[in-house]
C-alpha positions in Angstrom: -125.5 68.6 -92.1 -122.5 68.1 -94.3 -119.0 67.2 -93.1 -117.7 70.8 -93.2 -120.5 72.0 -90.9 -120.5 68.9 -88.6 -119.4 69.5 -85.0 -116.0 67.9 -84.2 -116.2 64.5 -82.6 -115.3 64.8 -78.9 -113.2 61.9 -77.6 -112.7 61.4 -73.9 -109.8 59.4 -72.5 -108.7 58.6 -69.0 -105.0 58.7 -68.1 -104.9 56.6 -64.9 -101.2 57.3 -64.1 -101.8 61.1 -64.1 -105.4 60.8 -62.8 -106.5 63.2 -65.6 -109.4 62.9 -68.1 -108.4 64.3 -71.5 -110.7 65.7 -74.1 -109.7 66.1 -77.8 -110.8 69.7 -78.0 -111.3 72.6 -75.6 -114.8 72.4 -74.3 -117.1 73.3 -71.4 -117.5 70.1 -69.4 -119.2 68.8 -66.4 -118.1 65.7 -64.4 -121.1 63.9 -62.9 -121.3 60.9 -60.5 -123.5 57.9 -61.2 -126.4 59.7 -59.5 -126.2 62.7 -61.9 -124.7 65.1 -59.3 -122.2 67.5 -60.8 -118.9 66.9 -59.0 -116.9 69.4 -61.0 -117.3 71.7 -64.0 -114.9 73.7 -66.1 -113.5 74.5 -69.5 -110.5 73.1 -71.4 -109.0 69.8 -72.5 -108.1 68.3 -69.1 -110.1 67.4 -66.1 -108.0 66.7 -63.0 -109.6 63.9 -60.9 -106.9 63.5 -58.2 -109.4 64.7 -55.6 -112.4 62.6 -56.6 -113.0 59.1 -55.3 -112.5 56.1 -57.5 -115.6 55.0 -59.3 -117.8 55.5 -62.4 -118.4 59.1 -63.6 -119.9 60.7 -66.7 -118.2 63.6 -68.6 -120.7 65.8 -70.3 -119.8 68.3 -73.0 -121.9 70.1 -75.6 -121.0 67.3 -78.1 -121.1 64.1 -76.1 -121.6 62.3 -72.8 -119.0 59.7 -72.0 -118.7 57.1 -69.2 -115.3 57.0 -67.4 -114.1 54.7 -64.7 -111.7 56.6 -62.4 -109.3 54.3 -60.6 
């Protein structure tokens, strides 16, 4: 696969002050707890995590899976 046809790299960042997980591109996503249970799912660039407990989560998109510590 060449650079022109490669999927965009998906970056995942946690904004602790806003309690939001931000994605670099619009994507379908799932937020999973450490046991692999889907806590939330949706589409877009932001995942609101105000209503989830603090702890370790995984954000899964078509392009990547990233580990996020929600505080």
